[in-house]
C-alpha positions in Angstrom: 13.7 11.9 29.7 11.9 8.9 28.3 11.5 8.6 24.5 8.2 7.4 23.2 8.5 3.9 21.9 7.5 3.4 18.2 4.6 1.1 17.3 6.0 -1.1 14.5 3.3 -2.7 12.4 5.3 -4.3 9.7 9.0 -5.3 9.9 11.4 -6.8 7.3 14.8 -8.1 8.3 17.5 -9.2 5.8 14.7 -10.0 3.4 15.5 -11.5 0.0 12.7 -11.7 -2.6 12.3 -13.4 -5.9 11.3 -16.8 -7.3 12.3 -20.4 -6.5 13.1 -22.7 -9.4 14.2 -26.3 -9.5 17.8 -25.4 -10.2 18.3 -22.2 -8.2 16.6 -19.2 -6.6 16.0 -16.2 -8.9 16.9 -13.3 -6.6 15.2 -10.0 -7.6 16.2 -7.9 -4.5 18.0 -8.7 -1.2 19.1 -7.2 2.1 15.8 -5.4 2.5 15.3 -4.0 6.0 12.6 -1.6 7.3 10.3 -0.8 10.2 6.9 0.6 9.2 5.2 2.5 12.0 1.6 2.8 13.0 -0.3 5.7 11.4 2.2 6.4 8.6 1.8 6.7 4.8 4.6 4.8 3.1 5.3 4.9 -0.6 7.2 2.1 -2.4 8.9 3.5 -5.5 11.5 2.4 -8.1 11.8 2.0 -11.8 9.8 -0.5 -13.8 10.8 -4.1 -13.2 12.8 -3.4 -10.1 10.7 -5.7 -7.9 8.0 -3.5 -6.3 5.2 -5.9 -7.0 7.3 -8.9 -6.0 8.0 -7.1 -2.7 4.3 -6.4 -2.1 3.3 -9.9 -2.9 5.9 -11.2 -0.4 4.7 -8.8 2.3 1.1 -9.9 1.9 2.0 -13.6 2.0 1.0 -14.3 -1.6 4.6 -15.2 -2.5 7.2 -16.8 -0.2 10.4 -14.9 0.7 13.7 -16.5 -0.4 15.3 -15.7 3.0 15.0 -13.3 5.9 12.0 -12.5 8.1 8.8 -10.5 7.9 6.9 -9.6 11.1 3.4 -8.3 11.4 2.5 -6.9 14.8 5.6 -8.7 16.2 4.5 -12.1 14.9 6.3 -14.0 12.2 4.3 -13.8 9.0 4.8 -17.5 8.3 3.0 -18.3 11.6 -0.1 -16.2 10.8 -3.1 -18.1 9.4 -5.0 -16.8 6.4 -8.0 -15.9 8.5 -6.0 -14.1 11.1 -4.0 -12.3 8.5 -7.3 -10.9 7.0 -8.1 -9.3 10.3 -4.7 -7.5 10.4 -3.9 -6.7 6.7 -6.1 -5.6 3.9 -5.2 -5.3 0.2 -6.2 -3.1 -2.8 -4.9 -4.6 -6.0 -4.9 -3.2 -9.6 -6.9 -6.1 -11.1 -10.3 -5.3 -12.5 -13.4 -6.5 -10.5 -14.7 -9.8 -11.8 -18.3 -8.6 -11.3 -19.2 -4.9 -11.5 -22.9 -5.8 -11.0 -22.4 -5.4 -7.2 -23.6 -2.2 -5.6 -21.1 0.0 -3.9 -22.5 -1.0 -0.5 -22.3 -4.7 -1.4 -18.7 -4.3 -2.6 -17.6 -2.5 0.6 -19.5 -5.0 2.7 -17.2 -7.7 1.3 -14.5 -6.2 3.6 -16.4 -7.6 6.6 -16.0 -11.2 5.4 -13.3 -12.1 8.0 -15.8 -11.3 10.8 -19.1 -12.6 9.5 -20.5 -16.1 10.1 -20.4 -18.8 7.3 -23.7 -17.5 5.9 -22.2 -14.0 5.7 -24.9 -12.3 7.8 -24.0 -8.7 8.7 -24.4 -7.5 12.3 -24.9 -4.0 13.6 -21.2 -3.7 14.1 -20.6 -4.7 10.4 -23.1 -2.1 9.2 -21.5 0.5 11.4 -18.0 -0.3 10.0 -19.3 -0.3 6.4 -21.1 3.1 6.7 -18.1 4.6 8.5 -15.8 3.5 5.7 -18.1 4.9 3.1 -18.2 8.2 4.9 -14.4 8.4 5.5 -13.8 8.0 1.8 -16.6 10.3 0.8 -18.7 7.9 -1.2 -21.8 7.5 1.0 -23.9 9.1 -1.8 -22.9 6.3 -4.2 -23.7 3.3 -2.0 -26.8 2.3 -4.1 -25.0 2.7 -7.4 -23.8 -0.4 -9.3 -20.0 -0.5 -9.7 -20.2 -0.5 -13.5 -21.7 3.0 -13.2 -18.7 4.4 -11.5 -15.7 6.3 -13.0 -12.2 4.9 -12.4 -11.6 7.4 -9.7 -14.9 6.6 -7.9 -14.2 2.9 -8.1 -10.8 3.3 -6.6 -12.3 5.2 -3.7 -14.8 2.4 -3.2 -12.0 -0.2 -3.2 -10.2 1.8 -0.5 -13.5 1.9 1.5 -13.7 -1.9 1.3 -10.2 -2.1 2.8 -11.2 0.3 5.5 -14.3 -1.7 6.3 -12.1 -4.7 6.8 -10.7 -2.7 9.8 -7.1 -3.9 9.7 -3.9 -2.3 11.1 -2.3 -1.9 7.7 -3.7 -1.4 4.2 -1.5 -2.4 1.2 -2.2 -0.9 -2.2 -0.6 -1.9 -5.5 -0.5 1.1 -7.9 -3.7 2.8 -6.6 -3.4 5.7 -9.1 -3.2 3.5 -12.3 -5.6 4.7 -15.1 -6.3 8.0 -13.3 -5.6 11.5 -14.6 -3.2 13.9 -12.8 -5.9 15.5 -10.7 -7.3 12.1 -9.5 -3.8 10.7 -8.9 -3.2 13.6 -6.4 -6.7 13.2 -5.0 -6.3 9.5 -4.2 -2.8 10.0 -2.6 -4.1 13.0 -0.5 -7.0 10.8 0.5 -4.6 8.1 1.7 -2.6 10.6 3.7 -5.8 11.9 5.4 -6.9 8.4 6.2 -3.7 7.7 8.1 -4.3 10.8 10.1 -8.0 10.2 10.7 -7.8 6.4 11.5 -4.3 5.8 12.7 -3.9 3.0 10.2 -0.7 2.3 8.4 -1.0 2.6 4.6 1.7 1.2 2.2 1.3 1.8 -1.5 3.5 1.2 -4.6 3.5 4.0 -7.2 5.3 5.6 -10.1 4.1 9.0 -8.9 7.4 9.7 -7.1 7.0 13.5 -7.0 3.6 13.2 -5.2 5.0 10.5 -2.9 7.9 12.7 -1.9 5.4 15.5 -0.9 2.9 13.3 0.9 4.6 10.3 2.4 5.9 10.0 6.0 8.3 7.3 4.9 9.4 6.0 1.5 10.9 2.7 0.4 13.1 3.3 -2.6 14.2 0.2 -4.6 17.3 0.5 -6.9 19.4 -2.1 -8.6 22.0 -1.8 -5.9 20.1 -1.3 -2.7 16.7 -0.8 -1.1 16.6 2.3 1.2 13.9 3.3 3.7 13.7 6.7 5.3 11.8 10.0 5.4 11.7 11.8 2.0 13.7 14.7 3.3 16.5 12.4 4.5 16.4 10.5 1.2 16.9 13.7 -0.7 19.8 14.7 1.6 21.4 11.3 0.9 21.1 11.7 -2.8 19.1 8.5 -3.2 16.8 9.9 -5.9 19.7 11.2 -8.0 20.6 7.6 -9.1 17.1 6.3 -9.5 16.9 6.9 -13.3 19.4 7.3 -16.1 20.5 11.0 -16.2 20.2 11.3 -20.0 16.5 11.7 -19.7 15.4 12.4 -16.1 17.2 14.3 -13.4 16.3 15.0 -9.8 16.3 18.5 -8.5 17.1 18.4 -4.8 16.1 22.1 -4.4 12.5 21.5 -5.5 12.4 17.8 -4.4 11.1 16.7 -7.8 12.1 15.0 -11.1 12.4 16.9 -14.3 13.0 16.1 -18.0 16.6 17.0 -19.0 16.9 19.3 -22.0 
């Protein structure tokens, strides 16, 4: 019986990340290996300062790797031009918008930039992709509003719609639930889960919401001081990976409930 081959979107092999200085390389994390499959929701977690943002910057080609290889759709990331990369990978960062005077439609339309001509004229296909993204995220009724009129939760959904309009195989989000209350944190992560199912896109996000990630993610990348481990949440629990994530004097992981709790 033949087994179905996996469609790997993003692959890391013996990856070492950090910063280059004149004297030496400042290694933050090394020996990182993973295969991210098509249509999966992947959560990147770890304590503050462990290197999550550095890893994301390396994966989106903002920061060079110290060693190892990154492949996007079976092509070495180093060999992919900026324009070609923008048609395969889209990004949602935590930085505030430089101009909130754009309408929601105008902001989402920016996602079509890799496909428009030098004037930026939108075609029928562009309008179709923009409206489809607005509908998928549930913000079609907001498209005439200015971005400064939106709540933090609404604005985050619009930013996700912009990434969807870019129509890439993978979407990378850095802390998409920052500044949101508990309800909207869960809402955004459930939205990302639904989008992987509805669109078949791979979505990778970094987060401190580990309890939610364990419940919703297909795969998790867990960064610790000793090692970076990638697996399904249930397997990570079985291996005891979460038990050593934080000092036990304050936070403990309950393998029965699959969640962290404050120690008393």
